[in-house]
C-alpha positions as CSV (number, residue, x, y, z in Angstrom):
1,X,-126.4,-53.9,-36.5
2,X,-126.3,-50.8,-34.4
3,X,-124.0,-52.5,-31.9
4,X,-121.6,-53.5,-34.7
5,X,-121.5,-49.9,-36.0
6,X,-121.0,-48.5,-32.5
7,X,-118.2,-51.0,-31.8
8,X,-116.5,-50.3,-35.1
9,X,-116.5,-46.6,-34.4
10,X,-115.0,-47.1,-30.9
11,X,-112.3,-49.2,-32.4
12,X,-111.5,-46.5,-34.9
13,X,-111.3,-43.9,-32.2
14,X,-109.1,-46.1,-30.1
15,X,-106.8,-46.8,-33.0
16,X,-106.6,-43.1,-33.9
17,X,-105.8,-42.3,-30.3
18,X,-103.1,-44.9,-30.3
19,X,-101.7,-43.6,-33.6
20,X,-101.7,-40.1,-32.1
21,X,-100.0,-41.2,-28.9
22,X,-97.4,-43.3,-30.8
23,X,-96.8,-40.4,-33.2
24,X,-96.3,-38.0,-30.3
25,X,-94.0,-40.5,-28.6
26,X,-92.0,-40.9,-31.8
27,X,-91.9,-37.1,-32.2
28,X,-90.6,-36.8,-28.6
29,X,-88.0,-39.4,-29.1
30,X,-87.0,-37.9,-32.4
31,X,-86.8,-34.5,-30.6
32,X,-84.7,-36.0,-27.9
33,X,-82.4,-37.5,-30.6
34,X,-82.2,-34.2,-32.4
35,X,-81.5,-32.3,-29.2
36,X,-78.8,-34.9,-28.3
37,X,-77.4,-34.6,-31.7
38,X,-77.3,-30.9,-31.4
39,X,-75.8,-31.1,-27.9
40,X,-73.0,-33.4,-29.0
41,X,-72.3,-31.8,-32.4
42,X,-72.6,-28.2,-31.4
43,X,-72.6,-27.6,-27.6
44,X,-69.9,-30.1,-26.8
45,X,-68.2,-30.1,-30.1
46,X,-64.9,-28.6,-29.0
47,X,-64.5,-30.9,-26.0
48,X,-65.4,-34.1,-27.8
49,X,-63.4,-33.2,-30.9
50,X,-60.4,-32.8,-28.7
51,X,-61.0,-36.1,-27.0
52,X,-61.5,-37.9,-30.3
53,X,-58.3,-36.3,-31.6
54,X,-56.4,-37.3,-28.5
55,X,-57.5,-40.9,-29.1
56,X,-56.4,-40.8,-32.7
57,X,-53.2,-38.8,-32.0
58,X,-50.4,-39.9,-29.7
59,X,-48.1,-37.2,-28.3
60,X,-44.6,-38.8,-28.1
61,X,-41.6,-37.1,-26.6
62,X,-38.3,-37.0,-28.5
63,X,-35.4,-37.3,-26.2
64,X,-32.6,-34.8,-26.8
65,X,-29.1,-35.8,-27.3
66,X,-27.1,-35.2,-24.2
67,X,-24.1,-32.8,-24.5
68,X,-20.6,-34.2,-24.8
69,X,-17.8,-33.6,-22.4
70,X,-14.3,-32.8,-23.8
71,X,-11.0,-31.9,-22.3
72,X,-9.1,-28.7,-22.9
73,X,-7.7,-30.2,-26.2
74,X,-11.0,-31.4,-27.5
75,X,-10.5,-35.1,-26.5
76,X,-14.0,-36.7,-25.9
77,X,-14.4,-37.8,-22.4
78,X,-18.2,-38.5,-22.4
79,X,-20.2,-39.1,-25.6
80,X,-23.4,-40.8,-26.8
81,X,-24.2,-43.5,-29.3
82,X,-27.5,-44.8,-30.7
83,X,-28.7,-48.1,-29.4
84,X,-31.8,-50.2,-29.9
85,X,-33.9,-51.1,-26.9
86,X,-36.8,-53.5,-26.5
87,X,-39.6,-51.7,-24.5
88,X,-42.9,-53.0,-23.2
89,X,-46.1,-51.3,-22.0
90,X,-47.4,-54.0,-19.6
91,X,-51.1,-53.0,-19.9
92,X,-51.0,-53.7,-23.6
93,X,-48.9,-56.9,-23.5
94,X,-51.3,-59.3,-21.8
95,X,-49.9,-61.9,-19.4
96,X,-46.3,-60.9,-18.6
97,X,-45.0,-64.4,-18.0
98,X,-46.5,-65.7,-21.2
99,X,-45.2,-62.7,-23.2
100,X,-41.7,-63.2,-21.8
101,X,-41.8,-66.9,-22.5
102,X,-42.8,-66.4,-26.2
103,X,-40.4,-63.4,-26.6
104,X,-37.5,-65.5,-25.4
105,X,-38.0,-67.7,-28.4
106,X,-37.4,-64.8,-30.7
107,X,-34.8,-62.8,-28.8
108,X,-32.5,-64.2,-26.0
109,X,-33.5,-62.6,-22.7
110,X,-31.6,-63.8,-19.7
111,X,-33.1,-64.3,-16.2
112,X,-31.5,-61.2,-14.8
113,X,-33.1,-59.0,-17.4
114,X,-36.5,-60.7,-16.7
115,X,-36.2,-60.1,-13.0
116,X,-35.1,-56.5,-13.5
117,X,-38.1,-55.9,-15.9
118,X,-40.6,-57.3,-13.4
119,X,-39.2,-55.2,-10.6
120,X,-39.6,-52.1,-12.8
121,X,-43.2,-53.0,-13.6
122,X,-44.0,-53.0,-9.9
123,X,-42.2,-49.7,-9.4
124,X,-43.4,-47.9,-12.5
125,X,-46.9,-49.2,-13.2
126,X,-48.5,-51.0,-16.1
127,X,-49.1,-48.1,-18.4
128,X,-45.4,-46.9,-18.5
129,X,-43.1,-48.0,-21.3
130,X,-40.4,-50.1,-19.5
131,X,-37.1,-51.3,-21.0
132,X,-36.8,-55.1,-21.2
133,X,-33.5,-55.3,-23.1
134,X,-31.0,-52.8,-24.3
135,X,-28.1,-52.8,-26.8
136,X,-29.9,-54.9,-29.4
137,X,-27.8,-55.6,-32.5
138,X,-29.0,-54.7,-36.0
139,X,-29.8,-58.3,-36.7
140,X,-31.8,-58.7,-33.5
141,X,-33.7,-55.6,-34.2
142,X,-34.6,-56.7,-37.7
143,X,-35.5,-60.2,-36.5
144,X,-38.0,-58.8,-33.9
145,X,-39.4,-56.3,-36.4
146,X,-40.5,-59.3,-38.6
147,X,-42.3,-60.9,-35.6
148,X,-43.6,-57.7,-33.9
149,X,-47.2,-58.5,-34.9
150,X,-47.2,-61.3,-32.4
151,X,-46.4,-59.0,-29.5
152,X,-48.8,-56.2,-28.8
153,X,-47.4,-53.6,-26.4
154,X,-43.9,-54.5,-27.3
155,X,-41.8,-52.4,-29.6
156,X,-38.2,-51.5,-30.5
157,X,-37.0,-48.0,-29.8
158,X,-33.8,-46.2,-30.7
159,X,-32.2,-44.2,-27.8
160,X,-29.1,-42.3,-26.9
161,X,-26.7,-44.2,-24.6
162,X,-24.0,-42.5,-22.6
163,X,-20.4,-43.8,-22.9
164,X,-17.2,-42.9,-21.2
165,X,-14.4,-43.9,-23.6
166,X,-11.6,-43.5,-21.0
167,X,-13.2,-45.8,-18.5
168,X,-11.8,-45.2,-15.0
169,X,-9.7,-42.2,-16.0
170,X,-11.1,-39.0,-14.5
171,X,-14.2,-40.9,-13.3
172,X,-14.6,-38.8,-10.1
173,X,-14.6,-35.6,-12.2
174,X,-17.0,-36.7,-14.9
175,X,-19.3,-38.7,-12.6
176,X,-22.0,-40.7,-14.3
177,X,-25.6,-40.8,-15.4
178,X,-28.1,-43.3,-14.0
179,X,-31.8,-44.1,-14.3
180,X,-34.3,-41.6,-13.0
181,X,-35.4,-42.4,-9.5
182,X,-38.5,-41.3,-7.5
183,X,-36.3,-38.7,-5.7
184,X,-35.2,-37.4,-9.1
185,X,-38.9,-37.1,-10.3
186,X,-39.8,-35.3,-7.1
187,X,-36.9,-32.9,-7.4
188,X,-37.7,-32.2,-11.1
189,X,-41.3,-31.6,-10.2
190,X,-40.4,-29.1,-7.5
191,X,-38.2,-27.2,-9.9
192,X,-40.9,-27.2,-12.6
193,X,-38.6,-29.2,-15.0
194,X,-40.5,-32.5,-15.1
195,X,-42.1,-31.8,-18.5
196,X,-38.6,-31.5,-20.0
197,X,-37.8,-35.0,-18.9
198,X,-40.7,-36.8,-20.6
199,X,-39.2,-39.8,-22.4
200,X,-35.8,-39.4,-20.7
201,X,-34.5,-42.4,-18.8
202,X,-31.3,-41.1,-17.3
203,X,-30.1,-38.1,-15.3
204,X,-26.7,-37.0,-14.0
205,X,-26.0,-38.7,-10.6
206,X,-22.4,-37.7,-9.7
207,X,-19.7,-35.3,-10.8
208,X,-20.0,-32.9,-13.7
209,X,-22.8,-35.0,-15.1
210,X,-24.9,-33.9,-12.0
211,X,-23.5,-30.4,-11.4
212,X,-24.0,-29.4,-15.1
213,X,-27.2,-31.5,-15.7
214,X,-29.3,-28.5,-16.8
215,X,-26.8,-27.5,-19.5
216,X,-26.0,-31.1,-20.6
217,X,-29.6,-32.4,-20.8
218,X,-31.1,-30.1,-23.6
219,X,-34.7,-29.6,-24.4
220,X,-37.2,-32.4,-25.2
221,X,-38.9,-32.4,-28.6
222,X,-42.5,-33.5,-29.4
223,X,-43.9,-35.8,-32.1
224,X,-47.6,-36.1,-32.9
225,X,-48.3,-39.5,-34.3
226,X,-51.6,-40.9,-35.7
227,X,-52.3,-44.3,-34.1
228,X,-54.7,-47.2,-34.5
229,X,-57.1,-48.3,-31.9
230,X,-54.5,-50.7,-30.6
231,X,-51.9,-47.9,-30.3
232,X,-49.9,-48.8,-33.5
233,X,-48.4,-45.8,-35.2
234,X,-49.8,-44.9,-38.7
235,X,-48.1,-41.7,-39.6
236,X,-46.3,-38.7,-38.1
237,X,-48.5,-35.5,-38.2
238,X,-46.2,-33.0,-36.7
239,X,-42.7,-32.9,-35.2
240,X,-40.9,-30.4,-33.0
241,X,-37.3,-31.3,-33.0
242,X,-35.4,-31.5,-29.6
243,X,-32.6,-29.1,-28.7
244,X,-29.4,-31.1,-27.9
245,X,-27.6,-30.4,-24.7
246,X,-24.6,-28.1,-24.6
247,X,-21.1,-29.6,-24.9
248,X,-18.7,-28.9,-22.0
249,X,-15.1,-28.0,-22.6
250,X,-13.0,-28.8,-19.5
251,X,-9.8,-27.3,-18.1
252,X,-8.5,-30.9,-17.6
253,X,-5.8,-32.3,-19.8
254,X,-6.7,-35.9,-20.1
255,X,-3.1,-36.9,-20.9
256,X,-1.8,-35.2,-17.8
257,X,-4.7,-36.9,-15.9
258,X,-3.6,-40.3,-17.1
259,X,0.0,-39.8,-16.2
260,X,-1.0,-38.6,-12.7
261,X,-3.3,-41.6,-12.1
262,X,-0.7,-44.1,-13.4
263,X,1.9,-42.5,-11.1
264,X,0.0,-43.7,-8.0
265,X,0.7,-47.3,-9.2
266,X,-2.2,-48.9,-7.2
267,X,-1.7,-46.8,-4.1
268,X,-4.6,-44.9,-2.5
269,X,-4.5,-41.1,-2.6
270,X,-5.4,-37.9,-4.4
271,X,-3.8,-35.2,-6.6
272,X,-5.0,-31.8,-7.7
273,X,-3.1,-29.6,-10.2
274,X,-4.2,-26.0,-10.8
275,X,-3.1,-23.2,-13.1
276,X,-2.6,-20.4,-10.6
277,X,-3.2,-17.5,-13.0
278,X,-6.7,-18.7,-14.1
279,X,-7.8,-21.3,-11.5
280,X,-8.2,-23.9,-14.2
281,X,-7.9,-27.4,-12.8
282,X,-5.4,-29.3,-14.9
283,X,-5.7,-32.7,-13.2
284,X,-8.0,-34.0,-10.5
285,X,-7.1,-37.5,-9.3
286,X,-8.8,-39.8,-6.8
287,X,-7.3,-43.3,-6.5
288,X,-8.5,-46.0,-6.7
289,X,-11.1,-45.2,-9.3
290,X,-14.1,-46.9,-10.9
291,X,-15.6,-47.4,-14.3
292,X,-18.6,-45.0,-14.7
293,X,-20.0,-47.1,-17.6
294,X,-21.2,-49.6,-15.0
295,X,-23.8,-47.2,-13.8
296,X,-25.5,-46.1,-17.0
297,X,-28.3,-48.7,-17.1
298,X,-28.1,-49.7,-13.4
299,X,-25.1,-51.4,-11.9
300,X,-25.4,-55.1,-11.2
301,X,-25.2,-56.5,-7.6
302,X,-21.8,-58.1,-8.0
303,X,-20.1,-54.9,-9.2
304,X,-21.9,-52.8,-6.6
305,X,-20.8,-54.9,-3.8
306,X,-17.2,-55.0,-5.1
307,X,-17.1,-51.2,-5.2
308,X,-19.2,-50.4,-2.1
309,X,-17.7,-52.9,0.2
310,X,-14.0,-52.4,-0.8
311,X,-11.8,-51.2,2.0
312,X,-10.1,-48.9,-0.5
313,X,-13.4,-47.0,-1.0
314,X,-13.1,-46.3,-4.7
315,X,-16.4,-44.4,-4.9
316,X,-15.2,-41.7,-2.5
317,X,-14.1,-38.5,-4.3
318,X,-10.9,-38.0,-2.2
319,X,-9.8,-34.5,-3.4
320,X,-13.3,-33.1,-2.9
321,X,-14.8,-35.0,0.0
322,X,-11.9,-36.6,1.9
323,X,-10.4,-34.5,4.7
324,X,-6.9,-35.0,6.1
325,X,-4.3,-33.4,8.4
326,X,-1.7,-32.0,6.0
327,X,1.4,-32.1,8.1
328,X,4.4,-30.0,7.3
329,X,2.9,-28.7,4.0
330,X,1.1,-26.2,6.3
331,X,4.4,-24.7,7.5
332,X,5.0,-22.2,4.5
333,X,1.6,-20.7,5.3
334,X,2.3,-20.5,9.0
335,X,5.6,-18.8,8.3
336,X,3.9,-16.3,6.0
337,X,1.4,-15.6,8.8
338,X,4.2,-14.9,11.2
339,X,5.7,-12.4,8.8
340,X,2.5,-10.7,7.9
341,X,1.3,-10.4,11.5
342,X,4.7,-9.2,12.7
343,X,5.2,-12.1,15.1
344,X,8.6,-13.0,13.8
345,X,11.2,-11.8,11.3
346,X,12.7,-14.1,8.7
347,X,16.2,-13.3,10.1
348,X,15.2,-14.1,13.7
349,X,17.1,-17.2,14.9
350,X,16.1,-19.7,17.5
351,X,17.8,-22.7,18.9
352,X,16.4,-26.1,18.0
353,X,17.5,-28.8,20.5
354,X,15.2,-31.4,18.9
355,X,12.1,-30.5,21.0
356,X,9.9,-27.6,22.1
357,X,9.0,-27.6,25.8
358,X,5.6,-26.1,26.8
359,X,3.7,-26.5,30.0
360,X,6.0,-29.2,31.2
361,X,5.6,-31.3,28.1
362,X,8.1,-31.8,25.3
363,X,7.0,-31.7,21.7
364,X,9.7,-33.4,19.7
365,X,10.9,-33.1,16.1
366,X,10.3,-36.0,13.7
367,X,12.9,-38.6,14.3
368,X,14.1,-36.6,17.3
369,X,16.4,-34.6,15.0
370,X,18.1,-31.5,16.4
371,X,18.9,-28.6,14.0
372,X,20.7,-26.1,16.3
373,X,20.4,-22.4,15.6
374,X,18.1,-21.8,12.6
375,X,16.2,-19.0,10.9
376,X,12.9,-19.2,9.1
377,X,14.3,-20.2,5.7
378,X,16.4,-22.9,7.3
379,X,13.5,-24.1,9.3
380,X,11.4,-24.6,6.2
381,X,14.2,-26.4,4.4
382,X,14.9,-29.0,7.1
383,X,11.2,-28.9,8.3
384,X,12.0,-28.1,11.9
385,X,8.9,-28.9,14.0
386,X,10.5,-27.1,17.0
387,X,10.6,-23.8,15.1
388,X,6.9,-24.0,14.1
389,X,5.9,-25.4,17.5
390,X,7.2,-22.1,19.0
391,X,5.2,-20.0,16.5
392,X,1.9,-21.5,17.4
393,X,1.4,-19.8,20.8
394,X,3.0,-16.6,19.5
395,X,0.4,-16.3,16.7
396,X,-2.6,-17.7,18.5
397,X,-5.3,-20.0,17.1
398,X,-7.8,-17.3,16.2
399,X,-5.3,-15.1,14.4
400,X,-4.0,-18.2,12.5
401,X,-7.6,-19.1,11.6
402,X,-8.4,-15.6,10.2
403,X,-5.1,-15.6,8.2
404,X,-5.7,-19.0,6.7
405,X,-9.3,-18.7,5.7
406,X,-8.8,-16.4,2.7
407,X,-6.3,-19.0,1.2
408,X,-9.2,-21.5,1.0
409,X,-8.5,-23.6,4.1
410,X,-11.6,-24.7,6.0
411,X,-14.1,-23.4,3.5
412,X,-15.7,-24.3,0.2
413,X,-13.4,-23.4,-2.6
414,X,-16.3,-22.7,-5.0
415,X,-15.3,-25.3,-7.6
416,X,-18.0,-26.2,-10.1
417,X,-18.4,-29.7,-8.8
418,X,-21.1,-31.0,-6.5
419,X,-20.4,-32.5,-3.1
420,X,-17.4,-30.5,-1.8
421,X,-16.6,-30.7,1.9
422,X,-15.5,-27.7,3.9
423,X,-13.1,-29.5,6.3
424,X,-12.0,-28.0,9.7
425,X,-10.0,-24.8,10.2
426,X,-10.0,-24.7,14.0
427,X,-10.6,-21.7,16.2
428,X,-12.1,-21.0,19.6
429,X,-15.5,-20.4,18.1
430,X,-15.3,-23.6,16.1
431,X,-14.5,-25.7,19.2
432,X,-17.4,-24.2,21.1
433,X,-19.7,-25.2,18.3
434,X,-18.2,-28.7,17.9
435,X,-18.4,-29.8,21.5
436,X,-21.1,-29.8,24.1
437,X,-19.2,-30.3,27.4
438,X,-17.8,-27.0,28.8
439,X,-14.5,-28.7,29.5
440,X,-14.2,-29.8,25.9
441,X,-15.2,-26.4,24.5
442,X,-12.3,-24.7,26.2
443,X,-9.3,-24.0,24.0
444,X,-5.9,-24.9,25.5
445,X,-2.7,-23.1,24.5
446,X,-1.0,-26.4,23.9
447,X,-3.5,-27.3,21.2
448,X,-2.2,-24.4,19.1
449,X,1.2,-26.1,19.0
450,X,0.0,-29.0,17.0
451,X,-2.1,-26.8,14.8
452,X,1.0,-24.9,13.7
453,X,2.6,-28.0,12.2
454,X,-0.6,-29.1,10.3
455,X,-1.8,-31.6,12.9
456,X,-4.3,-31.5,15.7
457,X,-7.8,-30.4,14.7
458,X,-6.7,-29.4,11.2
459,X,-8.6,-31.3,8.6
460,X,-8.6,-30.1,5.0
461,X,-9.4,-31.5,1.6
462,X,-6.6,-31.9,-0.9
463,X,-8.4,-29.5,-3.2
464,X,-8.1,-26.8,-0.5
465,X,-4.4,-27.5,-0.1
466,X,-3.9,-27.3,-3.9
467,X,-5.9,-24.1,-4.1
468,X,-3.9,-22.5,-1.2
469,X,-0.7,-23.4,-3.0
470,X,-2.0,-21.8,-6.2
471,X,-2.9,-18.6,-4.3
472,X,0.6,-18.5,-2.8
473,X,2.1,-19.1,-6.3
474,X,-0.1,-16.4,-7.7
475,X,1.0,-13.7,-5.3
476,X,-2.2,-13.7,-3.2
477,X,-4.8,-13.6,-5.9
478,X,-7.6,-16.1,-5.3
479,X,-8.9,-17.5,-8.6
480,X,-11.9,-19.7,-8.0
481,X,-11.0,-23.2,-9.2
482,X,-13.0,-24.4,-12.1
483,X,-13.3,-27.5,-14.3
484,X,-15.5,-26.1,-17.1
485,X,-13.8,-23.6,-19.4
486,X,-16.5,-23.2,-22.0
487,X,-19.9,-24.2,-23.2
488,X,-20.6,-25.1,-26.9
489,X,-24.0,-24.8,-28.5
490,X,-24.2,-28.3,-30.2
491,X,-26.7,-27.0,-32.9
492,X,-24.7,-23.9,-34.0
493,X,-21.2,-24.8,-32.9
494,X,-20.8,-21.5,-31.1
495,X,-18.5,-21.6,-28.1
496,X,-19.0,-19.4,-25.1
497,X,-16.0,-19.0,-22.9
498,X,-16.7,-18.8,-19.2
499,X,-15.1,-15.9,-17.4
500,X,-12.2,-16.4,-15.1
501,X,-11.6,-13.6,-12.5
502,X,-10.3,-13.2,-9.0
503,X,-12.7,-14.0,-6.2
504,X,-10.6,-11.9,-3.9
505,X,-7.0,-10.7,-3.4
506,X,-5.2,-11.2,-0.2
507,X,-3.5,-8.2,1.3
508,X,0.0,-9.6,1.4
509,X,3.4,-7.9,1.3
510,X,5.2,-9.0,-1.9
511,X,8.6,-9.2,-0.1
512,X,7.1,-11.7,2.4
513,X,5.5,-13.8,-0.4
514,X,8.8,-13.8,-2.3
515,X,10.7,-14.9,0.8
516,X,8.5,-17.9,1.4
517,X,8.6,-18.9,-2.3
518,X,12.4,-18.6,-2.4
519,X,12.6,-20.8,0.8
520,X,10.3,-23.4,-1.0
521,X,12.6,-23.4,-4.1
522,X,15.6,-24.0,-1.8
523,X,13.7,-26.8,-0.1
524,X,13.3,-28.6,-3.4
525,X,16.9,-28.0,-4.2
526,X,18.5,-29.1,-1.0
527,X,15.7,-30.3,1.4
528,X,13.6,-33.4,1.8
529,X,12.3,-33.6,-1.8
530,X,15.7,-33.1,-3.4
531,X,16.1,-36.7,-4.5
532,X,12.7,-36.7,-6.3
533,X,13.7,-33.5,-8.3
534,X,17.3,-34.3,-9.1
535,X,18.3,-33.1,-12.6
536,X,14.9,-31.5,-13.2
537,X,14.9,-29.2,-16.3
538,X,13.1,-26.5,-14.4
539,X,13.2,-24.8,-11.0
540,X,10.3,-25.7,-8.7
541,X,9.3,-24.7,-5.2
542,X,7.7,-27.2,-2.8
543,X,7.3,-28.6,0.6
544,X,6.9,-32.2,1.9
545,X,4.7,-33.3,4.7
546,X,4.0,-36.4,6.7
547,X,0.7,-36.4,8.5
548,X,-0.1,-38.7,11.4
549,X,-3.1,-40.9,11.2
550,X,-3.3,-41.5,14.9
551,X,-1.5,-40.2,18.0
552,X,1.8,-41.8,19.0
553,X,1.3,-40.8,22.6
554,X,5.1,-40.5,23.3
555,X,6.1,-43.8,21.5
556,X,8.5,-43.9,18.7
557,X,7.0,-44.2,15.2
558,X,8.1,-47.4,13.4
559,X,6.1,-47.9,10.2
560,X,6.9,-51.6,9.9
561,X,5.5,-52.3,13.3
562,X,2.0,-51.0,12.7
563,X,-0.9,-51.8,10.4
564,X,-0.5,-50.4,6.9
565,X,-3.7,-48.4,7.1
566,X,-2.5,-46.7,10.3
567,X,0.8,-45.5,8.8
568,X,1.4,-41.8,8.1
569,X,0.1,-40.1,5.0
570,X,2.7,-38.7,2.6
571,X,1.9,-35.2,1.4
572,X,3.7,-32.8,-1.0
573,X,2.9,-29.4,-2.5
574,X,4.8,-27.7,-5.4
575,X,4.7,-24.9,-8.0
576,X,6.7,-24.4,-11.1
577,X,8.5,-22.8,-12.8
578,X,9.8,-20.9,-9.8
579,X,9.9,-17.5,-11.4
580,X,6.5,-17.5,-13.0
581,X,4.4,-20.5,-11.9
582,X,2.1,-22.0,-14.5
583,X,1.1,-25.0,-12.4
584,X,0.6,-25.7,-8.7
585,X,0.1,-29.2,-7.4
586,X,-0.8,-31.0,-4.2
587,X,-0.4,-34.8,-3.7
588,X,-1.4,-37.1,-0.9
589,X,-0.6,-40.8,-0.7
590,X,-2.6,-42.5,2.0
591,X,-0.4,-44.3,4.5
592,X,2.5,-43.7,2.2
593,X,5.0,-42.6,4.8
594,X,7.5,-39.8,4.2
595,X,6.1,-37.3,1.7
596,X,9.5,-36.9,0.0
597,X,9.6,-40.6,-0.9
598,X,5.9,-41.3,-1.7
599,X,4.2,-38.1,-2.9
600,X,7.1,-36.0,-4.3
601,X,8.0,-38.5,-7.1
602,X,4.3,-38.4,-8.3
603,X,4.4,-34.6,-8.4
604,X,7.7,-34.8,-10.4
605,X,6.1,-36.9,-13.1
606,X,3.2,-34.4,-13.4
607,X,5.5,-31.3,-13.6
608,X,7.8,-33.1,-16.1
609,X,4.9,-33.7,-18.4
610,X,3.4,-30.3,-18.1
611,X,6.6,-28.3,-18.4
612,X,8.8,-30.4,-20.5
613,X,7.1,-33.2,-22.4
614,X,3.9,-31.4,-23.4
615,X,5.7,-28.3,-24.9
616,X,8.0,-30.7,-26.8
617,X,5.0,-32.6,-28.2
618,X,3.2,-29.4,-29.1
619,X,6.4,-28.0,-30.9
620,X,6.8,-31.3,-32.8
621,X,3.2,-31.3,-33.8
622,X,3.4,-27.6,-34.9
623,X,6.5,-28.3,-37.0
624,X,4.9,-31.3,-38.7
625,X,1.8,-29.3,-39.4
626,X,3.9,-26.4,-40.9
627,X,5.9,-28.9,-43.0
628,X,2.7,-30.5,-44.3
629,X,1.2,-27.1,-45.0
630,X,4.3,-26.0,-46.9
631,X,4.6,-29.3,-48.9
632,X,1.0,-29.0,-50.1
633,X,1.4,-25.7,-52.1
634,X,4.8,-26.8,-53.4
635,X,3.3,-30.1,-54.7
636,X,0.4,-28.2,-56.3
637,X,2.8,-25.8,-57.9
638,X,4.9,-28.7,-59.3
639,X,1.9,-30.3,-60.8
640,X,0.7,-27.0,-62.4
641,X,4.2,-26.4,-63.9
642,X,4.4,-29.9,-65.3
643,X,1.0,-29.7,-66.9
644,X,1.3,-26.2,-68.4
645,X,3.5,-24.8,-71.2
646,X,6.5,-22.8,-70.1
647,X,5.9,-19.0,-70.1
648,X,7.6,-17.0,-72.8
649,X,9.9,-15.2,-70.3
650,X,11.6,-18.5,-69.5
651,X,12.6,-18.9,-73.2
652,X,14.8,-15.9,-72.9
653,X,18.0,-17.0,-71.4
654,X,19.0,-13.6,-70.2
655,X,15.8,-13.2,-68.2
656,X,16.1,-16.6,-66.7
657,X,19.6,-15.8,-65.4
658,X,18.5,-12.3,-64.2
């Protein structure tokens, strides 16, 4: 009995102890739970709340509309249109091959698009939204929307697509946009601009699209979207609208540009036309050209090979990057140098027997022509090589270099277009830098002879030649050439004109400039380009040139006997009207032969349009507008008179006659 009571008491004590331990354990656990609850809800509230919000809210960039590019008359040269694209986030789409196979049953996706998509997946990663198809029609977009539930990670997006409505016309000026590359991302990150390109797929790659990228791109907007756990959008919580890019207004006249390009008629070459007083570039031609629309979403292999492997090199911007000897078009500037430096007077006469002898070597005129006794004006008209051969040693290479540099030869002109080449304006210092061997670094007096007629080491861009012609036509004022006249705020419509002012003014005597210009006017009237300018409605000044592609080494030049691509280049410069020039032009036809036959007729078409046809078209349009404006009030007055009772004054016959 006693043992039973003792055992029962022990059991109760043990049970009580267990209850106490269990209760303490529960209290500790509950305390830990309360502490954890407090830690999560109070201590880490801000951090966890932000994370939860970020899981619920997706921050989506809104791509800005890229600025348009227009010519000086408002014609649209580059614009945007809305297009549907099919985009995939590979990490949410499951097996890529299965997804593509099932998607192909809903929307037609060709093999090239599939290959391009898989390549982009490897390049961009699985969590990046990657375009699978672009330019979906409204019907295709609606059809996919009805089946979208079957394809997680796949969605349709609307985007801005760049378009160049004139195709190949002015392609080297406009350039093109292309998909952002790793190099682009790196460059944007270095400039601190990467955030502004979130959601953007393209960037300017060439031409004005690249040079003016920052103005054209705009500012990216932001959209906060509530999403489901699978990433599907539920509703828009907040939106910051993007700022569209600025519109560019160019100095180009697209109609003049078309006329100039068509004038080449399939030949290779370049043309630049400049307004001397402002530096505005009116036409900028590189032939052959290409269609920039091919590059917008990535050019295909066939077209890339066609353009890149063509012997005509259509992707090269010839006026900006191509360098050439300019032949006899250099002579007016050499003549002006002789006058300004006091090396020769315009009235000084020399005898031209058809050659100039120096150091036991004879430098002959083109075609071995002999012009007898001539002065400077006559030498320019007939393009006497002998006269200018003799000027070379008299002036000297370094003095010639220093005189030509301010005209724009052998230096960057400053045009607002990326990729300009400086060319070569030779001097003793230049030769020492260009060559390593001491014998090659030495300047020989005979080399200056070739320099004086635009050959030898001379190598200039056609833009430099056009700019120098504009400076001469403008009396020595160097206006930096430009393509963009104004920027327009696309949101407000406000247009900001860009200033045009002289970069520098050459210290030239006006009588010397006038003499050279008169000689060039007489050259067009009676010299080598006279046939091209017969019966012109205006007076123009100009000079032809024929630039050798390779050395003849004493042999007679016969174009028909050599390969077409080794024949001479045809060159021509001009300004008009003669008294007060409003346009200066330089033309080069690669392997075109005599400049008077190949290049001058192209310049004639450009000058005819700018000085004759364009003013006539503008006058006709103004007359029609005035006629329509006058007809509208008259018609309104007639209707008002017909519908209203006649005033009392008209009932009095004496008043109506008075």
